[in-house]
MOPAC internal coordinates of N, CA, C and O (Angstrom, degrees):
PM7 1SCF
backbone

  N    0.0000 0     0.00 0     0.00 0    0    0    0
  C    1.4467 1     0.00 0     0.00 0    1    0    0
  C    1.5595 1   111.67 1     0.00 0    2    1    0
  O    1.2310 1   119.93 1   139.12 1    3    2    1
  N    1.2686 1   117.75 1   -40.88 1    3    2    1
  C    1.5048 1   126.07 1   175.49 1    5    3    2
  C    1.5393 1   108.50 1   -54.89 1    6    5    3
  O    1.2310 1   123.00 1   133.16 1    7    6    5
  N    1.3999 1   111.85 1   -46.84 1    7    6    5
  C    1.5011 1   114.10 1  -178.84 1    9    7    6
  C    1.5073 1   112.63 1   -63.90 1   10    9    7
  O    1.2310 1   119.37 1   141.49 1   11   10    9
  N    1.3110 1   118.81 1   -38.51 1   11   10    9
  C    1.4828 1   121.56 1   178.63 1   13   11   10
  C    1.5683 1   110.68 1   -65.17 1   14   13   11
  O    1.2310 1   121.61 1   138.73 1   15   14   13
  N    1.3207 1   114.53 1   -41.27 1   15   14   13
  C    1.4822 1   116.45 1   178.29 1   17   15   14
  C    1.5001 1   108.35 1   -68.44 1   18   17   15
  O    1.2310 1   119.60 1   139.07 1   19   18   17
  N    1.3110 1   118.37 1   -40.93 1   19   18   17
  C    1.4873 1   119.61 1   174.79 1   21   19   18
  C    1.4592 1   115.90 1   -60.29 1   22   21   19
  O    1.2310 1   120.63 1   140.93 1   23   22   21
  N    1.3613 1   116.41 1   -39.07 1   23   22   21
  C    1.4963 1   120.92 1   176.98 1   25   23   22
  C    1.5528 1   110.41 1   -70.71 1   26   25   23
  O    1.2310 1   120.76 1   146.15 1   27   26   25
  N    1.3479 1   116.16 1   -33.85 1   27   26   25
  C    1.4041 1   115.99 1   178.01 1   29   27   26
  C    1.5405 1   114.48 1   -68.69 1   30   29   27
  O    1.2310 1   121.18 1   138.52 1   31   30   29
  N    1.3095 1   115.35 1   -41.48 1   31   30   29
  C    1.4544 1   123.02 1   173.36 1   33   31   30
  C    1.5183 1   111.92 1   -63.60 1   34   33   31
  O    1.2310 1   120.46 1   142.50 1   35   34   33
  N    1.3097 1   116.73 1   -37.50 1   35   34   33
  C    1.4472 1   122.48 1  -179.11 1   37   35   34
  C    1.5392 1   106.84 1   -66.08 1   38   37   35
  O    1.2310 1   119.63 1   132.28 1   39   38   37
  N    1.2937 1   118.31 1   -47.72 1   39   38   37
  C    1.4684 1   127.75 1   175.97 1   41   39   38
  C    1.5191 1   112.76 1   -52.90 1   42   41   39
  O    1.2310 1   123.00 1   130.89 1   43   42   41
  N    1.3827 1   111.86 1   -49.11 1   43   42   41
  C    1.4778 1   118.89 1  -178.47 1   45   43   42
  C    1.5600 1   110.66 1   -64.75 1   46   45   43
  O    1.2310 1   120.99 1   141.83 1   47   46   45
  N    1.2913 1   115.72 1   -38.17 1   47   46   45
  C    1.4063 1   125.54 1  -174.95 1   49   47   46
  C    1.5235 1   113.49 1   -78.17 1   50   49   47
  O    1.2310 1   120.33 1   153.50 1   51   50   49
  N    1.3339 1   116.98 1   -26.50 1   51   50   49
  C    1.4653 1   123.22 1  -178.43 1   53   51   50
  C    1.4496 1   117.89 1   -43.84 1   54   53   51
  O    1.2310 1   120.80 1   126.07 1   55   54   53
  N    1.3633 1   116.07 1   -53.93 1   55   54   53
  C    1.5191 1   119.64 1  -178.67 1   57   55   54
  C    1.5199 1   111.22 1   -56.83 1   58   57   55
  O    1.2310 1   120.02 1   138.86 1   59   58   57
  N    1.3529 1   117.56 1   -41.14 1   59   58   57
  C    1.5011 1   124.27 1  -178.86 1   61   59   58
  C    1.4531 1   109.29 1   -63.21 1   62   61   59
  O    1.2310 1   121.85 1   136.87 1   63   62   61
  N    1.3682 1   114.07 1   -43.13 1   63   62   61
  C    1.4617 1   122.20 1  -177.44 1   65   63   62
  C    1.5972 1   108.32 1   -66.21 1   66   65   63
  O    1.2310 1   119.50 1   138.57 1   67   66   65
  N    1.3075 1   118.55 1   -41.43 1   67   66   65
  C    1.4316 1   122.65 1   178.79 1   69   67   66
  C    1.5147 1   111.94 1   -59.05 1   70   69   67
  O    1.2310 1   124.47 1   136.66 1   71   70   69
  N    1.2829 1   109.02 1   -43.34 1   71   70   69
  C    1.5283 1   118.29 1  -178.00 1   73   71   70
  C    1.4841 1   112.39 1   -66.46 1   74   73   71
  O    1.2310 1   120.38 1   139.38 1   75   74   73
  N    1.2923 1   116.87 1   -40.62 1   75   74   73
  C    1.4385 1   121.66 1   177.49 1   77   75   74
  C    1.5226 1   111.27 1   -68.78 1   78   77   75
  O    1.2310 1   118.79 1   139.27 1   79   78   77
  N    1.2834 1   119.91 1   -40.73 1   79   78   77
  C    1.4775 1   126.37 1   177.09 1   81   79   78
  C    1.4641 1   106.79 1   -62.08 1   82   81   79
  O    1.2310 1   119.26 1   131.32 1   83   82   81
  N    1.3600 1   119.03 1   -48.68 1   83   82   81
  C    1.4009 1   125.22 1  -177.35 1   85   83   82
  C    1.5674 1   110.87 1   -58.19 1   86   85   83
  O    1.2310 1   121.42 1   132.47 1   87   86   85
  N    1.4061 1   114.90 1   -47.53 1   87   86   85
  C    1.3893 1   121.60 1   178.95 1   89   87   86
  C    1.5981 1   111.29 1   -64.20 1   90   89   87
  O    1.2310 1   118.58 1   135.34 1   91   90   89
  N    1.2945 1   120.31 1   -44.66 1   91   90   89
  C    1.4483 1   121.29 1   173.91 1   93   91   90
  C    1.5171 1   113.76 1   -61.41 1   94   93   91
  O    1.2310 1   118.97 1   145.55 1   95   94   93
  N    1.3094 1   119.57 1   -34.45 1   95   94   93
  C    1.4307 1   121.82 1   175.72 1   97   95   94
  C    1.5866 1   112.59 1   -69.68 1   98   97   95
  O    1.2310 1   121.62 1   143.86 1   99   98   97
  N    1.3704 1   114.50 1   -36.14 1   99   98   97
  C    1.4049 1   117.76 1   178.93 1  101   99   98
  C    1.5772 1   111.36 1   -71.25 1  102  101   99
  O    1.2310 1   122.44 1   144.09 1  103  102  101
  N    1.3592 1   112.92 1   -35.91 1  103  102  101
  C    1.4005 1   117.73 1   179.24 1  105  103  102
  C    1.5436 1   110.57 1   -66.37 1  106  105  103
  O    1.2310 1   120.85 1   141.55 1  107  106  105
  N    1.3296 1   115.97 1   -38.45 1  107  106  105
  C    1.4068 1   121.70 1   173.67 1  109  107  106
  C    1.4580 1   118.54 1   -60.52 1  110  109  107
  O    1.2310 1   123.75 1   140.68 1  111  110  109
  N    1.3515 1   110.42 1   -39.32 1  111  110  109
  C    1.5403 1   113.98 1   175.34 1  113  111  110
  C    1.5882 1   111.79 1   -73.35 1  114  113  111
  O    1.2310 1   121.85 1   145.64 1  115  114  113
  N    1.3166 1   114.07 1   -34.36 1  115  114  113
  C    1.4616 1   116.84 1   171.11 1  117  115  114
  C    1.5199 1   114.05 1   -58.41 1  118  117  115
  O    1.2310 1   120.51 1   134.74 1  119  118  117
  N    1.2894 1   116.64 1   -45.26 1  119  118  117
  C    1.5568 1   119.57 1  -179.38 1  121  119  118
  C    1.5546 1   107.94 1   -67.74 1  122  121  119
  O    1.2310 1   119.23 1   144.27 1  123  122  121
  N    1.3080 1   119.07 1   -35.73 1  123  122  121
  C    1.4208 1   121.40 1   179.18 1  125  123  122
  C    1.5832 1   111.29 1   -66.18 1  126  125  123
  O    1.2310 1   122.87 1   140.69 1  127  126  125
  N    1.3086 1   112.11 1   -39.31 1  127  126  125
  C    1.5012 1   116.34 1   179.42 1  129  127  126
  C    1.5547 1   109.31 1   -67.52 1  130  129  127
  O    1.2310 1   120.32 1   141.02 1  131  130  129
  N    1.3073 1   116.98 1   -38.98 1  131  130  129
  C    1.5154 1   119.56 1  -179.13 1  133  131  130
  C    1.5508 1   107.44 1   -67.79 1  134  133  131
  O    1.2310 1   121.65 1   141.67 1  135  134  133
  N    1.2323 1   114.46 1   -38.33 1  135  134  133
  C    1.5394 1   117.31 1  -179.94 1  137  135  134
  C    1.5329 1   108.54 1   -64.55 1  138  137  135
  O    1.2310 1   119.91 1   137.54 1  139  138  137
  N    1.3180 1   117.78 1   -42.46 1  139  138  137
  C    1.5100 1   122.40 1  -178.65 1  141  139  138
  C    1.4994 1   107.80 1   -66.16 1  142  141  139
  O    1.2310 1   119.27 1   143.96 1  143  142  141
  N    1.2971 1   118.99 1   -36.04 1  143  142  141
  C    1.5213 1   119.97 1   178.28 1  145  143  142
  C    1.5222 1   112.30 1   -67.02 1  146  145  143
  O    1.2310 1   121.54 1   139.35 1  147  146  145
  N    1.4018 1   114.65 1   -40.65 1  147  146  145
  C    1.4111 1   119.20 1   173.98 1  149  147  146
  C    1.5233 1   111.99 1   -63.82 1  150  149  147
  O    1.2310 1   119.38 1   138.74 1  151  150  149
  N    1.2701 1   118.78 1   -41.26 1  151  150  149
  C    1.4583 1   121.99 1   177.86 1  153  151  150
  C    1.5703 1   111.96 1   -64.63 1  154  153  151
  O    1.2310 1   121.96 1   141.88 1  155  154  153
  N    1.2807 1   113.84 1   -38.12 1  155  154  153
  C    1.4019 1   119.08 1   178.13 1  157  155  154
  C    1.5140 1   111.06 1   -65.39 1  158  157  155
  O    1.2310 1   120.95 1   136.44 1  159  158  157
  N    1.3417 1   115.80 1   -43.56 1  159  158  157
  C    1.4310 1   118.88 1  -179.94 1  161  159  158
  C    1.5638 1   109.57 1   -62.23 1  162  161  159
  O    1.2310 1   120.47 1   136.69 1  163  162  161
  N    1.3059 1   116.71 1   -43.31 1  163  162  161
  C    1.4753 1   120.35 1  -178.88 1  165  163  162
  C    1.5092 1   107.96 1   -63.15 1  166  165  163
  O    1.2310 1   119.50 1   143.61 1  167  166  165
  N    1.3283 1   118.57 1   -36.39 1  167  166  165
  C    1.5102 1   119.92 1   178.69 1  169  167  166
  C    1.4409 1   110.79 1   -69.53 1  170  169  167
  O    1.2310 1   119.69 1   143.78 1  171  170  169
  N    1.4024 1   118.19 1   -36.22 1  171  170  169
  C    1.5019 1   118.69 1   178.96 1  173  171  170
  C    1.5308 1   107.91 1   -66.59 1  174  173  171
  O    1.2310 1   119.11 1   137.80 1  175  174  173
  N    1.2569 1   119.30 1   -42.20 1  175  174  173
  C    1.5283 1   121.75 1  -178.16 1  177  175  174
  C    1.5090 1   108.67 1   -61.35 1  178  177  175
  O    1.2310 1   123.03 1   133.09 1  179  178  177
  N    1.3391 1   111.80 1   -46.91 1  179  178  177
  C    1.5652 1   117.18 1   179.81 1  181  179  178
  C    1.5143 1   109.09 1   -60.44 1  182  181  179
  O    1.2310 1   117.95 1   134.38 1  183  182  181
  N    1.2641 1   121.50 1   -45.62 1  183  182  181
  C    1.4520 1   125.73 1   179.20 1  185  183  182
  C    1.4845 1   110.44 1   -58.69 1  186  185  183
  O    1.2310 1   119.73 1   130.88 1  187  186  185
  N    1.4247 1   118.12 1   -49.12 1  187  186  185
  C    1.3904 1   122.40 1   177.57 1  189  187  186
  C    1.5162 1   111.25 1   -55.65 1  190  189  187
  O    1.2310 1   120.49 1   130.11 1  191  190  189
  N    1.2897 1   116.66 1   -49.89 1  191  190  189
  C    1.4799 1   121.65 1  -179.38 1  193  191  190
  C    1.5594 1   110.16 1   -57.89 1  194  193  191
  O    1.2310 1   122.47 1   136.04 1  195  194  193
  N    1.3185 1   112.87 1   -43.96 1  195  194  193
  C    1.5120 1   117.54 1   179.16 1  197  195  194
  C    1.5597 1   110.94 1   -64.18 1  198  197  195
  O    1.2310 1   121.15 1   140.83 1  199  198  197
  N    1.2219 1   115.41 1   -39.17 1  199  198  197
  C    1.5670 1   117.42 1   178.95 1  201  199  198
  C    1.4555 1   110.29 1   -65.80 1  202  201  199
  O    1.2310 1   120.09 1   142.91 1  203  202  201
  N    1.3714 1   117.43 1   -37.09 1  203  202  201
  C    1.5538 1   121.62 1  -178.57 1  205  203  202
  C    1.4507 1   106.29 1   -72.21 1  206  205  203
  O    1.2310 1   118.67 1   140.33 1  207  206  205
  N    1.2802 1   120.14 1   -39.67 1  207  206  205
  C    1.5452 1   120.66 1  -178.36 1  209  207  206
  C    1.5013 1   108.20 1   -66.92 1  210  209  207
  O    1.2310 1   120.33 1   136.87 1  211  210  209
  N    1.3597 1   116.97 1   -43.13 1  211  210  209
  C    1.4572 1   115.93 1  -179.86 1  213  211  210
  C    1.4451 1   115.53 1   -69.87 1  214  213  211
  O    1.2310 1   121.65 1   147.58 1  215  214  213
  N    1.3409 1   114.44 1   -32.42 1  215  214  213
  C    1.4873 1   120.33 1   174.57 1  217  215  214
  C    1.5701 1   111.80 1   -61.28 1  218  217  215
  O    1.2310 1   123.83 1   135.98 1  219  218  217
  N    1.3449 1   110.26 1   -44.02 1  219  218  217
  C    1.6457 1   112.55 1   178.64 1  221  219  218
  C    1.4780 1   106.08 1   -65.31 1  222  221  219
  O    1.2310 1   117.43 1   138.12 1  223  222  221
  N    1.2812 1   122.49 1   -41.88 1  223  222  221
  C    1.5356 1   124.66 1  -176.17 1  225  223  222
  C    1.5778 1   104.00 1   -61.22 1  226  225  223
  O    1.2310 1   118.80 1   130.25 1  227  226  225
  N    1.2913 1   119.89 1   -49.75 1  227  226  225
  C    1.4480 1   122.48 1  -178.92 1  229  227  226
  C    1.4910 1   111.84 1   -61.25 1  230  229  227
  O    1.2310 1   119.17 1   141.64 1  231  230  229
  N    1.2560 1   119.19 1   -38.36 1  231  230  229
  C    1.4726 1   124.43 1  -178.89 1  233  231  230
  C    1.5530 1   104.77 1   -66.79 1  234  233  231
  O    1.2310 1   117.89 1   136.23 1  235  234  233
  N    1.3461 1   121.62 1   -43.77 1  235  234  233
  C    1.4308 1   123.73 1   179.75 1  237  235  234
  C    1.4994 1   111.83 1   -62.30 1  238  237  235
  O    1.2310 1   121.53 1   141.42 1  239  238  237
  N    1.3383 1   114.67 1   -38.58 1  239  238  237
  C    1.5522 1   120.06 1  -179.05 1  241  239  238
  C    1.4746 1   107.72 1   -65.27 1  242  241  239
  O    1.2310 1   120.91 1   132.60 1  243  242  241
  N    1.3196 1   115.86 1   -47.40 1  243  242  241
  C    1.4889 1   120.75 1   178.82 1  245  243  242
  C    1.5458 1   114.35 1   -59.14 1  246  245  243
  O    1.2310 1   122.51 1   137.95 1  247  246  245
  N    1.3699 1   112.80 1   -42.05 1  247  246  245
  C    1.5008 1   116.19 1   178.40 1  249  247  246
  C    1.5153 1   111.00 1   -64.04 1  250  249  247
  O    1.2310 1   121.55 1   133.35 1  251  250  249
  N    1.3158 1   114.63 1   -46.65 1  251  250  249
  C    1.4489 1   118.40 1   179.87 1  253  251  250
  C    1.4783 1   112.88 1   -60.45 1  254  253  251
  O    1.2310 1   121.08 1   141.00 1  255  254  253
  N    1.4453 1   115.55 1   -39.00 1  255  254  253
  C    1.4050 1   116.25 1  -179.50 1  257  255  254
  C    1.4990 1   113.15 1   -68.28 1  258  257  255
  O    1.2310 1   121.99 1   140.79 1  259  258  257
  N    1.4074 1   113.80 1   -39.21 1  259  258  257
  C    1.4488 1   118.12 1   179.92 1  261  259  258
  C    1.5729 1   107.88 1   -64.28 1  262  261  259
  O    1.2310 1   118.42 1   139.49 1  263  262  261
  N    1.3444 1   120.62 1   -40.51 1  263  262  261
  C    1.4258 1   117.75 1  -179.27 1  265  263  262
  C    1.4865 1   112.05 1   -68.41 1  266  265  263
  O    1.2310 1   118.68 1   141.97 1  267  266  265
  N    1.3479 1   120.13 1   -38.03 1  267  266  265
  C    1.4487 1   122.76 1  -179.66 1  269  267  266
  C    1.5385 1   106.06 1   -65.94 1  270  269  267
  O    1.2310 1   116.95 1   139.69 1  271  270  269
  N    1.2963 1   123.41 1   -40.31 1  271  270  269
  C    1.4604 1   123.36 1   178.02 1  273  271  270
  C    1.4997 1   111.20 1   -62.82 1  274  273  271
  O    1.2310 1   121.14 1   139.29 1  275  274  273
  N    1.3070 1   115.43 1   -40.71 1  275  274  273
  C    1.5113 1   117.51 1   176.29 1  277  275  274
  C    1.3874 1   114.45 1   -61.92 1  278  277  275
  O    1.2310 1   121.26 1   139.19 1  279  278  277
  N    1.3385 1   115.20 1   -40.81 1  279  278  277
  C    1.5690 1   119.25 1   178.10 1  281  279  278
  C    1.5077 1   110.66 1   -69.61 1  282  281  279
  O    1.2310 1   118.58 1   145.38 1  283  282  281
  N    1.3560 1   120.31 1   -34.62 1  283  282  281
  C    1.4689 1   122.07 1  -179.33 1  285  283  282
  C    1.5070 1   108.34 1   -71.63 1  286  285  283
  O    1.2310 1   119.67 1   144.11 1  287  286  285
  N    1.3241 1   118.24 1   -35.89 1  287  286  285
  C    1.4330 1   119.92 1   177.82 1  289  287  286
  C    1.5545 1   112.97 1   -67.20 1  290  289  287
  O    1.2310 1   121.59 1   150.77 1  291  290  289
  N    1.2789 1   114.56 1   -29.23 1  291  290  289
  C    1.4739 1   121.64 1   177.27 1  293  291  290
  C    1.5200 1   108.89 1   -71.46 1  294  293  291
  O    1.2310 1   118.25 1   153.87 1  295  294  293
  N    1.2566 1   120.94 1   -26.13 1  295  294  293
  C    1.4497 1   122.63 1  -176.51 1  297  295  294
  C    1.4346 1   113.20 1   -88.24 1  298  297  295
  O    1.2310 1   120.03 1   163.15 1  299  298  297
  N    1.3135 1   117.54 1   -16.85 1  299  298  297
  C    1.4820 1   121.60 1  -179.12 1  301  299  298
  C    1.4841 1   112.24 1   -78.48 1  302  301  299
  O    1.2310 1   120.10 1   180.00 1  303  302  301

């Protein structure tokens, strides 16, 4: 008899349980998406910083090369 009552309660509770599990899974996916967005933003900032640093290095290389060429032309 106890098993039948337990089964009946379980059957009645099942839809509620399914809804709670579904909501929890949806919340988990939402949190994962937000984390991925944050990671993407961090990567974008890092990439932007890297591009700026490399641009400055390239500019320095070109300035040094231009100055060296100017000095070499003066020696010829």
